N, C-alpha and C positions, 0 to 999 in steps of 0.2 A: 269158685264159682261166682257168678255174676250176681249181684241183686239190685235189681232197681226199685226206687220206692217212688221215684216221680219220673212220669214221662216227659213230660215239657221242661224245658228248663230255660227259654226264651234268649239264651246264648246263641242261636242262628238268627236271630231276628234281624239283625243287620246284613245277612248274605254271608257270613263265615261260619265255620264249624272248627272244631278241635281234632286234631289227629291225635293216634295213640302216643305220642310222644309229649304231648300238651301243646304243641303251637297250634298256631290258629292259621287258617288258609281261606282263602274265597270258597265257595261250595260250587263254583264251578272250575276248581282246580284239577290238574290231569290226575292226581292221586286220588281225588273223592269221585272222580267220574269213573276211574277203573273200578275201585271197591264197589261203588254204586251199581255198576254194570254186573259184576258178580252177584251182587243180592241180586237183580234182575234175573240173573240166571238161575239162582236158588229158587225163586218164586215160580218160575217156568217149571221147574224140576217138580215144587209141590204140587203145581197141577197135573202134572204125568203121573204123579204118584196115586191121584184119583181113578187113575185108569188103569193103574199096573197088576199084575197079578203078584202074588205073596213074594216071588224069588226076585223080580224085578225090584219091587217096593223096598227090599231089604237094602239092595245095593243103591237105591236112590237115597234112602235115608241116611246110610253113610256118606254118602256124596252131599248132602245136604249140611252134615255136619263138618265136613273136610271145607266146605265152602265158606263156613264161618271162619275156620281156622285161616283160610287165605284171606279173606276179608280184615282179619286182625292182622295177617303180615303185610299187607299192602298198607294199611291204616297206620303204621308205623315207621315211617323212613327209617332206613339202615344207618348206622353209624351215629346216630343222634343220641342225647344225654339218656334217655331213657329205652334205646335199643337192646341193652343188655338184658335179655330173659326174655325179650320181645317171643310172642309166639310166630314161629316159622315153619312154612310148608317143609316137608322132609321128603327125602328120597323115597323113603318107603311108601308113601301115600302114592307118588307117582308108578312106584312097583306095583303097587295093588291094582291101580288102573289097569297097566299094562297085561297084567294076569286075569284081568276079567275080561278084556277086548280079546286075550287069546283064545281064552274058555267059550265064550260067547261065538265067536266067529267061527271056530271049528263046526258049530251045528248048522251053519248058514251055507246055502248053495252062493257057489262064487258069482260075482255081477260079471255080466255081460252088458251094462247099461249104467248110467247113471240115474240115480233115484230121485224122482220129485218129491218133495215132504206132502207127508199125506199116510192113507191108507187108512186103519185102525186108529181110535182115540188116542191109544197109549203114543201110538207110533207117531202123530201127525204132532203131539204135546213136546214129545221128545225131539222131533224136530227143530220145533220152536226152541226148546232149551239150548240145543246145539247152536243154532245160530246167532242166540243172545251170548253163548260161550266163546264163540268166536269173535265177536264184537268185543268181549271183555279181553280175549286175549289180544287183539289189534291195539286196544287202548293201553295194556299194560306193555307192550313191547314198545310203543312210542313214550311211555313213561320212562322207561329202562334206557334210552335214548339221552333222557335229561338227567335222570337220577338212578341212584343205586336200587336194584330192585333182585331181590331172591331170585335166582335162576330157577330155584326149584320150582316157584310159583307160576313160572312162563311156561314150565315142563307141564306142571299140572293140568293148567286150561288146555293145553294143546291135546294133551292124552285125553282129558276129560271130553271133548268135543269128539274123538273118535270113538269111546267109549258110551256115548249116547247114540251115534250113529247105527253101531253094531245093535245096541239094545233096539233101536226103532225098526230094527230090520227083525231082530227076534219077536219083537210085541206084534209084528206084521205077520203072523202065522211063518216063522221063520224065514222072511222073505218071500213068502209065495203069494202076500197080498200087498208087496210093494208095488207103488206106482211107478212105471218106467218113463225115463224121457224118450222121446220117439223126434230125433233130430229132423227138423225141416217138416214136421207133420201137418202144419198149418201154414204153409205158403198157397 
């Protein structure tokens, strides 16, 4: 378990931060931007939980914990001296997302239009979390073009955005309160 006795260290005052392997990088490093955006997605999910029913809240609570695992994964570069034993996202975490997507999607009516982000409060917050998750995914895949990244971390973000989408529909009265896109409506 992590024990924090001091919140500020002054170690980042010069514009650098430490990664999980102890190496120092600038705060705008691609890796820091990637796991920082995962943290943003986690915060957006925290807001969604304020409006979620108990079943959705349980799902989101598990995801928030997994996102800390994902941040730890991304924070520790693969292949470094401290990468052995590093916390990594695993296939079972991705499969759990897939199972949740399948179960929730079975309860929703099929789509015949794209959905605009909105509807009920929980759904709107889930849409925001979904878009932040997509941004995190873009940053992680860009990082993976330059450095080794756990493939399960990328898969997790991809499935998570899908789960947040179906959860938003479920929170919109099973999709009945979805806000549908009307192409060219304002021409």
